[in-house]
TIVO-628386 format. One record per residue (C-alpha): residue number from 1; residue in one letter; x, y, z. Coordinates in pm, 1 decimal, padded with zeros to 6 digits. Layout:
BEGIN
+------+------+----------+----------+----------+
| resi | resn |        X |        Y |        Z |
+------+------+----------+----------+----------+
|  NUM |    A |        X |        Y |        Z |
...
+------+------+----------+----------+----------+
//
This chain:
BEGIN
+------+------+----------+----------+----------+
| resi | resn |        X |        Y |        Z |
+------+------+----------+----------+----------+
|    1 |    M | -05744.1 | -03586.0 | -01360.3 |
|    2 |    G | -05397.4 | -03727.3 | -01303.4 |
|    3 |    L | -05096.3 | -03540.9 | -01169.6 |
|    4 |    F | -04973.5 | -03454.9 | -01520.3 |
|    5 |    E | -05304.6 | -03312.0 | -01640.2 |
|    6 |    R | -05381.0 | -03129.3 | -01314.6 |
|    7 |    Y | -05059.1 | -02928.0 | -01325.6 |
|    8 |    L | -05005.5 | -02927.8 | -01702.0 |
|    9 |    S | -04969.4 | -02548.9 | -01723.7 |
|   10 |    V | -04689.8 | -02565.8 | -01463.7 |
|   11 |    W | -04504.8 | -02838.3 | -01654.0 |
|   12 |    V | -04538.4 | -02648.5 | -01981.6 |
|   13 |    T | -04401.7 | -02329.9 | -01822.3 |
|   14 |    L | -04103.8 | -02521.1 | -01686.4 |
|   15 |    C | -04045.3 | -02682.4 | -02027.0 |
|   16 |    I | -04051.1 | -02341.3 | -02196.9 |
|   17 |    V | -03780.5 | -02220.6 | -01959.6 |
|   18 |    V | -03581.5 | -02543.0 | -02004.3 |
|   19 |    G | -03608.6 | -02518.0 | -02382.6 |
|   20 |    V | -03487.5 | -02158.1 | -02393.6 |
|   21 |    V | -03198.7 | -02230.0 | -02154.7 |
|   22 |    L | -03085.7 | -02546.2 | -02333.7 |
|   23 |    G | -03120.6 | -02380.1 | -02672.7 |
|   24 |    N | -02881.3 | -02106.9 | -02567.6 |
|   25 |    V | -02639.3 | -02334.7 | -02381.7 |
|   26 |    F | -02629.9 | -02606.9 | -02647.7 |
|   27 |    P | -02720.3 | -02432.6 | -02976.1 |
|   28 |    G | -02527.3 | -02687.5 | -03182.7 |
|   29 |    L | -02731.5 | -02974.3 | -03042.8 |
|   30 |    F | -03060.6 | -02809.2 | -03134.9 |
|   31 |    E | -02929.4 | -02714.8 | -03479.7 |
|   32 |    T | -02847.8 | -03080.9 | -03536.0 |
|   33 |    I | -03192.6 | -03191.3 | -03421.9 |
|   34 |    A | -03354.4 | -02920.9 | -03638.0 |
|   35 |    S | -03166.0 | -03051.7 | -03942.3 |
|   36 |    L | -03323.5 | -03397.2 | -03906.1 |
|   37 |    E | -03616.3 | -03327.4 | -04133.3 |
|   38 |    F | -03784.8 | -03447.7 | -04448.0 |
|   39 |    A | -03994.6 | -03212.3 | -04663.3 |
|   40 |    H | -03970.1 | -02948.8 | -04385.9 |
|   41 |    V | -04117.5 | -03197.5 | -04135.9 |
|   42 |    N | -03885.8 | -03241.1 | -03839.1 |
|   43 |    L | -03856.4 | -03610.8 | -03768.0 |
|   44 |    V | -03789.0 | -03577.0 | -03394.7 |
|   45 |    V | -04093.6 | -03353.5 | -03350.7 |
|   46 |    A | -04290.8 | -03603.7 | -03559.4 |
|   47 |    V | -04195.8 | -03883.8 | -03318.5 |
|   48 |    L | -04298.8 | -03675.5 | -03016.9 |
|   49 |    I | -04631.8 | -03586.5 | -03178.3 |
|   50 |    W | -04678.4 | -03956.5 | -03249.1 |
|   51 |    V | -04626.7 | -04025.3 | -02879.2 |
|   52 |    M | -04886.4 | -03755.9 | -02807.5 |
|   53 |    I | -05166.7 | -03867.7 | -03033.6 |
|   54 |    Y | -05128.5 | -04246.2 | -03062.3 |
|   55 |    P | -05313.1 | -04312.8 | -02732.0 |
|   56 |    M | -05589.2 | -04080.7 | -02852.2 |
|   57 |    M | -05623.6 | -04270.4 | -03177.5 |
|   58 |    V | -05674.0 | -04594.2 | -02983.2 |
|   59 |    Q | -05985.1 | -04432.5 | -02832.3 |
|   60 |    I | -06150.7 | -04387.2 | -03172.5 |
|   61 |    D | -06435.2 | -04629.7 | -03231.1 |
|   62 |    F | -06486.2 | -04659.6 | -03606.3 |
|   63 |    S | -06828.5 | -04815.3 | -03557.4 |
|   64 |    S | -06945.5 | -04484.8 | -03408.9 |
|   65 |    I | -06811.1 | -04257.2 | -03683.3 |
|   66 |    K | -07120.8 | -04319.4 | -03893.5 |
|   67 |    D | -07321.2 | -04135.2 | -03627.9 |
|   68 |    V | -07134.6 | -03809.3 | -03696.4 |
|   69 |    G | -07355.2 | -03739.9 | -03996.9 |
|   70 |    R | -07657.0 | -03723.0 | -03770.8 |
|   71 |    K | -07511.0 | -03415.6 | -03597.7 |
|   72 |    P | -07357.2 | -03201.7 | -03871.5 |
|   73 |    K | -07376.1 | -02866.8 | -03689.4 |
|   74 |    G | -07039.2 | -02907.5 | -03519.0 |
|   75 |    L | -06869.6 | -02990.1 | -03847.1 |
|   76 |    I | -07036.5 | -02697.3 | -04024.6 |
|   77 |    L | -06924.1 | -02461.0 | -03747.1 |
|   78 |    T | -06563.5 | -02577.2 | -03777.8 |
|   79 |    L | -06558.8 | -02533.7 | -04155.1 |
|   80 |    V | -06715.9 | -02187.5 | -04148.7 |
|   81 |    I | -06469.4 | -02060.3 | -03887.0 |
|   82 |    N | -06163.6 | -02218.1 | -04048.8 |
|   83 |    W | -06227.5 | -02113.4 | -04407.6 |
|   84 |    L | -06467.3 | -01816.8 | -04407.3 |
|   85 |    V | -06366.0 | -01628.6 | -04091.0 |
|   86 |    K | -06020.0 | -01705.8 | -03956.3 |
|   87 |    P | -05799.5 | -01635.5 | -04264.7 |
|   88 |    F | -05963.0 | -01297.3 | -04319.5 |
|   89 |    S | -05966.4 | -01194.9 | -03953.5 |
|   90 |    M | -05596.1 | -01283.8 | -03932.8 |
|   91 |    A | -05521.1 | -01068.4 | -04237.3 |
|   92 |    F | -05715.1 | -00782.1 | -04080.3 |
|   93 |    M | -05530.2 | -00813.4 | -03749.4 |
|   94 |    G | -05196.9 | -00810.8 | -03931.5 |
|   95 |    W | -05292.7 | -00496.5 | -04122.5 |
|   96 |    L | -05433.7 | -00321.7 | -03813.6 |
|   97 |    F | -05126.7 | -00376.9 | -03599.1 |
|   98 |    F | -04839.1 | -00352.7 | -03845.8 |
|   99 |    K | -04980.8 | -00093.0 | -04083.6 |
|  100 |    V | -05154.3 |  00123.7 | -03823.5 |
|  101 |    L | -05080.3 |  00067.0 | -03454.4 |
|  102 |    F | -04718.9 | -00051.9 | -03481.1 |
|  103 |    A | -04635.6 |  00134.3 | -03802.2 |
|  104 |    P | -04388.8 |  00374.0 | -03631.1 |
|  105 |    L | -04200.5 |  00077.7 | -03480.3 |
|  106 |    V | -04153.0 | -00140.8 | -03790.4 |
|  107 |    D | -04028.3 | -00054.6 | -04138.1 |
|  108 |    P | -04284.6 | -00113.1 | -04419.1 |
|  109 |    Q | -04106.4 | -00409.2 | -04580.0 |
|  110 |    T | -04069.2 | -00595.2 | -04251.4 |
|  111 |    A | -04428.6 | -00512.0 | -04162.1 |
|  112 |    N | -04544.8 | -00671.6 | -04488.2 |
|  113 |    E | -04350.4 | -00985.7 | -04406.3 |
|  114 |    Y | -04497.1 | -01008.5 | -04055.7 |
|  115 |    I | -04845.7 | -00974.9 | -04203.7 |
|  116 |    A | -04766.2 | -01245.5 | -04459.3 |
|  117 |    G | -04654.9 | -01483.6 | -04185.1 |
|  118 |    M | -04973.2 | -01421.1 | -03988.1 |
|  119 |    I | -05183.7 | -01485.0 | -04297.3 |
|  120 |    L | -05010.1 | -01817.6 | -04359.2 |
|  121 |    L | -05089.3 | -01920.2 | -04001.5 |
|  122 |    G | -05451.5 | -01817.5 | -04046.1 |
|  123 |    V | -05498.4 | -02025.3 | -04360.7 |
|  124 |    A | -05356.3 | -02343.3 | -04204.2 |
|  125 |    P | -05597.6 | -02506.7 | -03955.5 |
|  126 |    C | -05441.2 | -02746.9 | -03708.5 |
|  127 |    T | -05402.1 | -03117.1 | -03784.2 |
|  128 |    A | -05214.4 | -03297.0 | -03506.5 |
|  129 |    M | -05233.0 | -03096.6 | -03184.2 |
|  130 |    V | -05612.3 | -03082.1 | -03206.1 |
|  131 |    F | -05627.3 | -03438.7 | -03079.0 |
|  132 |    V | -05440.3 | -03327.1 | -02766.9 |
|  133 |    W | -05677.2 | -03037.4 | -02698.9 |
|  134 |    S | -05977.4 | -03259.9 | -02771.4 |
|  135 |    Q | -05862.6 | -03518.9 | -02518.2 |
|  136 |    L | -05788.0 | -03256.3 | -02252.3 |
|  137 |    T | -06144.5 | -03122.1 | -02288.0 |
|  138 |    K | -06295.4 | -03473.8 | -02297.0 |
|  139 |    G | -06402.8 | -03421.4 | -02655.8 |
|  140 |    D | -06564.4 | -03686.7 | -02874.0 |
|  141 |    P | -06261.3 | -03852.9 | -03041.7 |
|  142 |    N | -06468.2 | -03987.9 | -03331.4 |
|  143 |    Y | -06616.7 | -03648.3 | -03410.4 |
|  144 |    T | -06276.4 | -03481.1 | -03376.8 |
|  145 |    L | -06128.6 | -03724.9 | -03628.3 |
|  146 |    V | -06397.3 | -03640.2 | -03882.9 |
|  147 |    Q | -06352.7 | -03266.4 | -03828.8 |
|  148 |    V | -05976.5 | -03289.7 | -03876.8 |
|  149 |    S | -06006.4 | -03519.1 | -04179.1 |
|  150 |    V | -06253.9 | -03292.5 | -04360.8 |
|  151 |    N | -06035.1 | -02989.8 | -04286.2 |
|  152 |    D | -05730.8 | -03167.7 | -04429.3 |
|  153 |    I | -05917.1 | -03251.0 | -04749.5 |
|  154 |    I | -06033.9 | -02891.2 | -04791.2 |
|  155 |    M | -05684.5 | -02762.5 | -04712.2 |
|  156 |    V | -05540.8 | -02951.2 | -05009.3 |
|  157 |    F | -05760.8 | -02748.2 | -05243.6 |
|  158 |    A | -05818.8 | -02420.7 | -05055.1 |
|  159 |    F | -05485.4 | -02335.0 | -04893.1 |
|  160 |    A | -05309.0 | -02203.5 | -05203.7 |
|  161 |    P | -05600.5 | -01998.0 | -05347.2 |
|  162 |    I | -05690.1 | -01830.1 | -05016.4 |
|  163 |    A | -05327.7 | -01767.0 | -04918.1 |
|  164 |    G | -05251.1 | -01636.0 | -05266.0 |
|  165 |    F | -05551.5 | -01403.5 | -05260.6 |
|  166 |    L | -05469.9 | -01258.3 | -04917.3 |
|  167 |    L | -05097.7 | -01229.1 | -04990.8 |
|  168 |    G | -05158.4 | -01078.3 | -05333.1 |
|  169 |    I | -04948.5 | -01350.7 | -05492.3 |
|  170 |    S | -05088.6 | -01539.3 | -05788.0 |
|  171 |    D | -04817.5 | -01802.4 | -05819.1 |
|  172 |    I | -04786.1 | -01919.3 | -05458.4 |
|  173 |    Q | -04604.2 | -02249.7 | -05433.8 |
|  174 |    V | -04744.6 | -02485.4 | -05173.1 |
|  175 |    P | -04490.1 | -02738.9 | -05042.5 |
|  176 |    W | -04713.2 | -03035.7 | -05118.2 |
|  177 |    E | -04461.7 | -03277.4 | -04968.4 |
|  178 |    T | -04486.1 | -03098.2 | -04635.4 |
|  179 |    L | -04864.4 | -03096.0 | -04645.6 |
|  180 |    L | -04904.7 | -03459.4 | -04748.4 |
|  181 |    W | -04630.0 | -03601.9 | -04527.8 |
|  182 |    S | -04762.0 | -03411.0 | -04226.9 |
|  183 |    V | -05109.1 | -03557.2 | -04276.7 |
|  184 |    V | -04963.7 | -03905.6 | -04323.7 |
|  185 |    L | -04730.9 | -03884.0 | -04023.5 |
|  186 |    Y | -04961.3 | -03701.7 | -03782.7 |
|  187 |    V | -05302.4 | -03846.7 | -03874.2 |
|  188 |    L | -05301.0 | -04147.4 | -04105.7 |
|  189 |    L | -05025.1 | -04365.3 | -03956.3 |
|  190 |    P | -05118.8 | -04308.3 | -03589.2 |
|  191 |    L | -05482.0 | -04368.8 | -03683.1 |
|  192 |    I | -05397.7 | -04702.6 | -03845.1 |
|  193 |    A | -05178.3 | -04802.1 | -03549.8 |
|  194 |    G | -05452.4 | -04701.9 | -03306.0 |
|  195 |    A | -05718.1 | -04897.3 | -03495.6 |
|  196 |    I | -05500.2 | -05210.7 | -03501.5 |
|  197 |    T | -05425.7 | -05178.6 | -03129.5 |
|  198 |    R | -05791.9 | -05127.6 | -03042.0 |
|  199 |    H | -05900.9 | -05423.1 | -03254.1 |
|  200 |    Y | -05637.0 | -05648.3 | -03096.7 |
|  201 |    L | -05720.2 | -05550.1 | -02738.5 |
|  202 |    Q | -06094.9 | -05577.7 | -02786.1 |
|  203 |    N | -06076.6 | -05915.7 | -02957.1 |
|  204 |    N | -05822.0 | -06071.2 | -02724.2 |
|  205 |    H | -05855.3 | -05902.6 | -02389.2 |
|  206 |    S | -06201.4 | -05741.8 | -02375.9 |
|  207 |    E | -06301.9 | -05382.6 | -02299.0 |
|  208 |    V | -06143.5 | -05397.3 | -01954.0 |
|  209 |    R | -05802.1 | -05461.8 | -02106.7 |
|  210 |    L | -05857.4 | -05180.1 | -02358.1 |
|  211 |    Q | -05940.5 | -04932.7 | -02081.0 |
|  212 |    S | -05638.4 | -05045.6 | -01880.2 |
|  213 |    F | -05415.0 | -04985.6 | -02181.1 |
|  214 |    L | -05561.1 | -04638.9 | -02235.3 |
|  215 |    D | -05508.9 | -04548.3 | -01870.1 |
|  216 |    S | -05143.3 | -04656.2 | -01882.2 |
|  217 |    A | -05076.3 | -04485.9 | -02218.9 |
|  218 |    K | -05245.0 | -04155.5 | -02136.1 |
|  219 |    P | -04946.9 | -04001.4 | -01947.3 |
|  220 |    W | -04730.3 | -04055.3 | -02255.8 |
|  221 |    S | -04944.8 | -03805.4 | -02443.1 |
|  222 |    V | -04840.5 | -03538.9 | -02193.7 |
|  223 |    V | -04475.9 | -03651.9 | -02212.6 |
|  224 |    G | -04488.3 | -03609.3 | -02590.9 |
|  225 |    L | -04642.1 | -03263.2 | -02552.5 |
|  226 |    L | -04379.1 | -03149.2 | -02303.1 |
|  227 |    G | -04096.6 | -03285.0 | -02519.4 |
|  228 |    T | -04236.6 | -03097.1 | -02818.8 |
|  229 |    V | -04249.5 | -02773.3 | -02616.5 |
|  230 |    I | -03883.6 | -02810.7 | -02512.1 |
|  231 |    L | -03775.3 | -02867.4 | -02872.7 |
|  232 |    L | -03979.7 | -02583.6 | -03022.6 |
|  233 |    F | -03853.3 | -02329.6 | -02771.7 |
|  234 |    G | -03501.0 | -02472.9 | -02795.2 |
|  235 |    F | -03501.9 | -02426.7 | -03173.9 |
|  236 |    Q | -03587.9 | -02058.2 | -03135.1 |
|  237 |    A | -03408.1 | -01989.3 | -02806.9 |
|  238 |    Q | -03145.4 | -01756.4 | -02952.4 |
|  239 |    T | -03406.8 | -01558.2 | -03145.4 |
|  240 |    I | -03616.1 | -01519.7 | -02830.6 |
|  241 |    I | -03318.1 | -01381.5 | -02638.3 |
|  242 |    A | -03186.6 | -01166.5 | -02925.3 |
|  243 |    Q | -03520.4 | -01012.4 | -03037.7 |
|  244 |    P | -03756.5 | -01011.9 | -02738.9 |
|  245 |    Q | -03922.6 | -00686.7 | -02846.2 |
|  246 |    T | -03997.0 | -00826.5 | -03192.5 |
|  247 |    I | -04143.0 | -01143.6 | -03044.4 |
|  248 |    V | -04372.9 | -00932.2 | -02826.6 |
|  249 |    L | -04487.8 | -00714.2 | -03118.3 |
|  250 |    I | -04584.3 | -01018.4 | -03325.2 |
|  251 |    A | -04734.4 | -01204.4 | -03030.0 |
|  252 |    I | -04982.5 | -00928.0 | -02940.8 |
|  253 |    P | -05202.6 | -00950.2 | -03254.2 |
|  254 |    L | -05166.6 | -01329.4 | -03259.5 |
|  255 |    L | -05293.0 | -01351.0 | -02901.7 |
|  256 |    I | -05588.0 | -01122.6 | -02973.6 |
|  257 |    Q | -05670.2 | -01320.7 | -03287.9 |
|  258 |    T | -05649.6 | -01653.3 | -03105.4 |
|  259 |    Y | -05868.5 | -01555.3 | -02812.3 |
|  260 |    G | -06106.1 | -01371.2 | -03044.7 |
|  261 |    I | -06158.6 | -01668.9 | -03276.4 |
|  262 |    F | -06211.3 | -01897.7 | -02978.4 |
|  263 |    A | -06469.7 | -01659.4 | -02832.1 |
|  264 |    I | -06659.1 | -01642.5 | -03162.1 |
|  265 |    T | -06656.2 | -02019.7 | -03211.9 |
|  266 |    Y | -06734.2 | -02109.0 | -02851.3 |
|  267 |    G | -07012.8 | -01853.3 | -02840.3 |
|  268 |    A | -07158.3 | -01982.2 | -03167.0 |
|  269 |    A | -07140.1 | -02339.7 | -03038.7 |
|  270 |    K | -07329.9 | -02236.7 | -02724.1 |
|  271 |    A | -07593.3 | -02058.3 | -02932.9 |
|  272 |    M | -07625.5 | -02369.9 | -03151.2 |
|  273 |    K | -07671.8 | -02579.1 | -02832.6 |
|  274 |    L | -07393.5 | -02819.3 | -02926.9 |
|  275 |    P | -07289.2 | -03068.1 | -02658.8 |
|  276 |    H | -06962.6 | -02977.6 | -02488.5 |
|  277 |    N | -06773.0 | -03279.3 | -02624.4 |
|  278 |    I | -06830.5 | -03140.0 | -02975.3 |
|  279 |    A | -06830.0 | -02766.1 | -02899.2 |
|  280 |    A | -06491.0 | -02763.6 | -02722.3 |
|  281 |    P | -06292.8 | -02952.8 | -02992.0 |
|  282 |    A | -06465.1 | -02751.0 | -03265.8 |
|  283 |    S | -06347.3 | -02431.1 | -03097.3 |
|  284 |    M | -05995.8 | -02568.7 | -03052.6 |
|  285 |    I | -05973.0 | -02666.0 | -03420.0 |
|  286 |    G | -06081.6 | -02319.5 | -03525.1 |
|  287 |    T | -05831.4 | -02156.3 | -03290.2 |
|  288 |    S | -05508.5 | -02355.2 | -03339.1 |
|  289 |    N | -05281.9 | -02366.4 | -03645.5 |
|  290 |    F | -05098.7 | -02616.6 | -03865.9 |
|  291 |    F | -04766.5 | -02450.7 | -03788.5 |
|  292 |    E | -04547.8 | -02698.4 | -03981.1 |
|  293 |    L | -04717.0 | -02603.8 | -04307.5 |
|  294 |    A | -04719.6 | -02229.5 | -04231.1 |
|  295 |    V | -04349.4 | -02226.2 | -04141.7 |
|  296 |    A | -04256.2 | -02429.1 | -04450.5 |
|  297 |    V | -04448.9 | -02200.9 | -04687.8 |
|  298 |    A | -04308.1 | -01886.5 | -04522.6 |
|  299 |    I | -03952.6 | -02015.6 | -04565.5 |
|  300 |    S | -04009.1 | -02119.4 | -04926.2 |
|  301 |    L | -04171.7 | -01787.9 | -05021.1 |
|  302 |    F | -03976.5 | -01534.2 | -04817.0 |
|  303 |    G | -03663.2 | -01707.8 | -04688.8 |
|  304 |    L | -03543.5 | -01865.8 | -04366.0 |
|  305 |    H | -03452.7 | -01537.7 | -04195.5 |
|  306 |    S | -03751.0 | -01336.2 | -04319.0 |
|  307 |    G | -04008.6 | -01159.2 | -04107.3 |
|  308 |    A | -04273.4 | -01395.8 | -04243.5 |
|  309 |    A | -04083.9 | -01700.6 | -04117.8 |
|  310 |    L | -04032.8 | -01533.6 | -03779.1 |
|  311 |    A | -04405.7 | -01455.0 | -03750.7 |
|  312 |    T | -04500.9 | -01817.2 | -03813.8 |
|  313 |    V | -04249.0 | -01929.2 | -03552.1 |
|  314 |    V | -04392.6 | -01684.7 | -03296.9 |
|  315 |    G | -04727.3 | -01844.1 | -03374.7 |
|  316 |    V | -04578.0 | -02176.1 | -03270.2 |
|  317 |    L | -04433.1 | -02030.4 | -02950.2 |
|  318 |    V | -04757.2 | -01872.3 | -02827.0 |
|  319 |    E | -04989.3 | -02152.5 | -02933.0 |
|  320 |    V | -04924.2 | -02413.2 | -02664.3 |
|  321 |    P | -04953.6 | -02182.6 | -02358.5 |
|  322 |    V | -05256.4 | -02008.3 | -02508.8 |
|  323 |    M | -05432.6 | -02331.4 | -02601.4 |
|  324 |    L | -05375.2 | -02466.3 | -02251.6 |
|  325 |    S | -05544.7 | -02158.1 | -02108.8 |
|  326 |    L | -05838.0 | -02216.0 | -02343.2 |
|  327 |    V | -05855.2 | -02583.1 | -02244.3 |
|  328 |    R | -05877.6 | -02473.2 | -01882.6 |
|  329 |    F | -06152.6 | -02224.2 | -01964.7 |
|  330 |    A | -06346.0 | -02481.2 | -02168.5 |
|  331 |    N | -06332.0 | -02732.9 | -01886.1 |
|  332 |    K | -06450.9 | -02477.3 | -01630.2 |
|  333 |    T | -06747.5 | -02380.6 | -01850.3 |
|  334 |    R | -06863.0 | -02732.2 | -01933.8 |
|  335 |    H | -07190.7 | -02661.1 | -01752.7 |
|  336 |    W | -07277.5 | -02397.2 | -02013.9 |
|  337 |    F | -07348.9 | -02671.2 | -02265.1 |
|  338 |    P | -07596.3 | -02960.1 | -02282.4 |
|  339 |    E | -07475.1 | -03315.3 | -02229.9 |
|  340 |    D | -07429.7 | -03545.8 | -02526.3 |
|  341 |    N | -07748.5 | -03752.0 | -02531.8 |
|  342 |    R | -07636.7 | -04030.0 | -02758.1 |
+------+------+----------+----------+----------+
//
């Protein structure tokens, strides 16, 4: 591992601090950056995510994708966790904490909004950041692409019905522009660019040149991740300082949910004897969230300053540090799983 990857948790911690400090010192700057969006997709964050995942897309070998169908267990595991377990466990955690354990601390209306925000996070499986977690755990990039793509297709049809059922709202309005543009910006366009780059390097400079390019581009993925962390924490810096107790209350059930879902998925993958390069990304996909979509829906349904919107934002804030801890755990437990015998 390079210097960036070896001390990634340290860099992320520093970027969190930098983001919070800069967000409070230069709030106008971050408000301006936050306003640069289209269909609730922030364009600056989109560029940074592009920087993150483009090198990963270059790794994808389309000639190998056909082999995914020979090992469907990893895909089945991801789909079961994402659509039959996670949304309902998130709803339960929201109810348990804000209707029972934290009921004396939060008024009923605000509690309902926090629960709604958690539900929206639970119904939105991750699209872009998964490629980062997959790379950090040495996951199979081809298999990860298929898992993400199938999830995105299902999300188009299942997000509104499941979210509506759990929220008790029959006329939920999904911001289709946000959903579709996010998939295009974070998956389709980088995938096309990566495929073109790979084809060019292989045809003109051989596999050695391709590997050299990947080695030189890899640090940029970490740079994109760190830049995203600074922006996300900068956007919410004033809220973090003004409402620390609220952030903590929302973060507790989200943390338990995240680690719990990972444990279930990782344990199931071990029981299914999946190779680590499929088991780790499958667990990461089931654990992380498509926060752009969740935030956009929360704002459109409940308002910018609602408890639901705040809950989705807290989900964003805890995700990166938590996922890094899970990446570390997955890498340390690689020996629990069989090797990929392809």
